[in-house]
N, C-alpha and C positions, 0 to 999 in steps of 0.2 A: 504494500500500500504506500503510495507516495503522498507526502505532505504537501498541501497547497501553499502553505506559508513557510518559506525557508527561514532558517536562523531564529525561529521562534520570536520574531519581532513583536508579536502581540503580548509577550510576557513582560514588557516594560510596564512599570507602575502607571496606572491610569489608562493603559491601552485596553482594548476589548478583545475577548476571545472570539475567533472567527465563527465558530459554530453556534455559540450560545449568546454572545454579546456581553458576557459577564466581564467585569473589570477585575484585573489582577491586583492584589494587594497582599502585603504580608499579613499572616494570621497567626494568632497565638494558639498553640495546640493545647487543648484542655480535655479533661475526661468528661464524657457525657454518653449516656446509653440510649437516648431516644432523640429523634429529630425535634428541632424546635419548630415553632409555628411557621416561621418563614420558610424553612426547608420543606415542610410538609405542603405548604401553599404552592411552592415551586413545583413539587412533584405533581400535585393535582392540576397544575396549569399545563403540563406536558401531555403529549399524545398518549391517551390511556391505553391504546391498542398496540403501541410499539413495544417490542421485546426489550428487556432490560437485564443487564448483568450487574450484580452487586459485588464489587470488590471489597472484601472485608479484611481488616488487619486486627488480630486479636492478641492481647496480652493477658495472661492468666494471673489471678491472685495465687500466692503460695498456698493459702488455705481458703476454702469457700467462706464467703461473708454473707450469710443469710440475714435478712432484716427481720426485726420484730414484725409479726404478722404473717411471715412465711411459715408454713406448717413444719418446716424442718428446723426453724430457729430454736436453739437450746436443746435439740435432740441429738441422738447419735447419728442420724441421717445428715446432719450439718457438718460432721467431723470428717470431711473429705477435702481433697485438693481442689483448687479452683478449676483445674482441667477436668476433674471428675464431675464436678457440678455442671460445667459447661456441656459435657457429654450427655447429661440428662436432658438439657435443653435441645441439643443437636438432634437427638433421637426423635423428639416430638416435632421439632421444627422441620426436620427432613421429611417426615411423613406428610405434613401439611403442604410443604413445597411440592412433593411428588403428586399429591392429590390435586394440586392446581396446575399440573402440567409442567412444572419446573424440574430442574436437576442441579446437582453440584457438578460444575465443570472440572474443578480441581481443588485440592487442599494440599498444602505443603508447609513444611517448617521454614521459618525465615532464617537465613544464614546471617545477614547483616543488612543495615540500611546503608546504601551506597551514596545516595544523594538525599539531603534533607536532614532534619533533626533526628539524631539517633537516640533521643530520650523522649518517650519511653522506648525501650527495645521491644520489638514485636516477637511473639512466639510463632504464630501461624498466620498464613495468608490463604484466603479461599475466595473462589468466585462461585456464586449461586446465580443461576440463570432462570429468569421468569419469562413465560411466553408473552407477558404484557405488564405494563405498569399497573393496570387494573388488578392483575393477579397478585402483584406485590402488595397492593393496598388491601386486598381481600385477606392475604395472609396476616397482615398486622391486626386485622379486626377479628380473626378467627379465635374463638374462645379457648381452644386447646393450645394455640400458639401463645395467647396472652397468659394463660396459666403457667406454661413452661418458661416464660420469660424471666421468672424469678430466679431460675437456675443460671441463666445467662448473666444476670446482674450479680448474682452471688459469686459466680466463677471468674468474672473478668475484672481486671484492674483497669483496662482501657479497651476501647473498640472504636474503630473508624470504619465507615462504610461510604464508598464512592460508587455512584451509579454510572454505568457505561452503556454504550449502544450494545444491546444484546443480540442483534442479528448475527454477528459472526459466530456466536456460540450455540445457536439454535440447531438442534439435531434434525437430520432429514434433509 
């Protein structure tokens, strides 16, 4: 695939990205586990029928951190690693993803951050492919997915998700 814009001239502060028109600016990286209102509004404003690939970067807690109100809080079930808690989430979320026609394109361990802030260091990168943005939104509203999300939050120290054009990852 050839780039239409050579030398990434649009990456200069104040310039606009060619595909989205977004302006480039430095951002402070922070821990957050759910999209904010602005991010969700942007998602809802995009073509709901276009396929989307969600690039995820995961950093696990050493130990799971269940919150008061979680059924595991204060029980033996909470005494697991962050990665084990996340696997509970992944099992449920993976089933919801499959039921919506999506799939996991790949999952791999992160060796290093080559460009960009190396703090926090990431443990795993994964791409989940959805047949449409509508399917992604349906997943977030699915009661089984919502119930399992407590395991994601307990297991992760940090999580970033970037949405990409999903067409190249669609099977068939």
